[in-house]
C-alpha positions in Angstrom: -38.0 -21.3 29.5 -34.9 -20.6 31.6 -32.6 -21.2 28.6 -34.7 -18.8 26.5 -34.3 -16.1 29.2 -30.5 -16.9 29.4 -30.1 -16.7 25.6 -32.0 -13.4 25.5 -29.9 -12.0 28.3 -26.7 -13.1 26.7 -27.7 -11.6 23.3 -28.6 -8.3 25.1 -25.2 -8.3 26.9 -23.3 -9.1 23.6 -25.3 -6.4 21.8 -24.4 -3.8 24.4 -20.7 -4.9 24.3 -20.7 -4.7 20.5 -22.2 -1.2 20.6 -19.7 -0.1 23.2 -16.8 -1.4 21.1 -18.2 0.3 18.0 -18.5 3.6 19.8 -15.0 3.4 21.2 -13.6 2.5 17.8 -15.5 5.3 16.1 -14.1 7.8 18.7 -10.6 7.1 17.6 -11.4 8.1 14.0 -13.1 11.3 15.0 -10.1 13.0 16.6 -9.4 16.4 15.0 -6.8 16.2 12.2 -3.9 18.5 12.7 -4.1 21.5 10.3 -2.4 20.5 7.1 -0.9 22.4 5.5 -0.1 24.8 8.3 -1.3 28.2 7.1 1.6 30.5 5.9 4.3 27.9 6.4 6.1 25.4 4.2 4.7 22.1 5.5 5.9 18.5 5.3 3.3 16.0 6.4 4.3 12.4 7.0 1.4 10.0 6.9 2.1 6.7 8.4 1.5 4.6 11.5 3.4 4.4 14.8 3.6 0.6 14.4 4.8 0.4 10.8 8.5 -0.5 10.5 9.6 2.2 7.9 7.5 4.7 9.8 9.3 3.8 13.1 12.6 4.3 11.2 11.4 7.8 10.2 10.2 8.8 13.7 13.5 10.1 15.0 14.2 11.9 11.8 10.9 13.7 12.0 11.5 14.6 15.7 14.9 16.1 14.8 13.4 18.0 11.8 10.6 19.3 13.9 13.1 20.8 16.4 15.5 22.1 13.8 12.8 23.7 11.6 10.4 24.8 14.4 10.4 28.5 13.4 10.8 28.0 9.6 8.7 25.0 8.5 6.0 22.7 9.9 6.7 19.0 10.2 3.5 17.1 10.9 3.0 13.3 11.5 -0.5 11.8 11.0 -1.1 8.2 12.1 -3.6 6.6 9.7 -4.5 3.9 12.2 -5.5 6.5 14.8 -7.0 8.8 12.1 -8.5 6.4 9.5 -10.1 9.2 7.5 -6.7 10.7 6.8 -5.8 8.0 4.2 -8.7 9.0 2.0 -8.4 12.7 2.7 -4.8 12.7 1.4 -5.1 10.0 -1.2 -2.7 7.6 0.5 -1.9 4.4 -1.3 0.8 3.2 1.1 2.6 4.3 4.2 4.7 6.1 4.9 3.9 8.9 2.4 5.4 12.4 2.7 3.6 15.3 1.2 5.3 18.7 0.8 3.3 22.0 0.7 4.6 25.5 -0.2 3.8 28.4 2.1 0.7 29.2 0.1 -0.7 25.7 0.9 -0.3 24.1 -2.5 1.0 20.5 -2.7 4.3 20.6 -4.5 5.7 17.1 -4.0 4.9 13.7 -2.7 7.0 10.6 -1.9 5.9 7.1 -0.9 8.1 5.0 1.4 11.0 5.7 3.7 12.6 9.1 3.1 16.0 9.9 4.7 16.8 13.2 6.4 19.0 14.6 3.7 16.2 14.1 1.1 13.7 15.9 3.3 16.1 18.8 4.0 16.7 19.0 0.2 12.9 19.2 -0.5 12.5 21.9 2.2 15.4 23.9 0.7 13.7 23.7 -2.8 10.8 25.4 -1.1 13.0 28.2 0.2 13.5 26.9 3.8 17.0 27.4 4.9 
């Protein structure tokens, strides 16, 4: 009888732990996505992950561009491991993926893989950002 009680108690504890883990995991995916595209601004969104190697290589480039273009264009990074719904929302097949939007919010370009600063600046210039 004691082993049945211990088994029942252990299952109950494991069930509660599994539920807590599920709720904690689900909370990560429910974080509000940043507004993309940013209304009224040319927007480049980089969809990747903070732990992906090419994404890590792009991180300092994105930080520079965000500062340099602060008043003229929006540079947005979305981590698909922290926001798992973003992959489906943006139709991502691999990371990193960069999506370019014009000021009216229309997607005008997309690139998969690492993208260097000069190429990003070139794409922004094509969209009228100086």
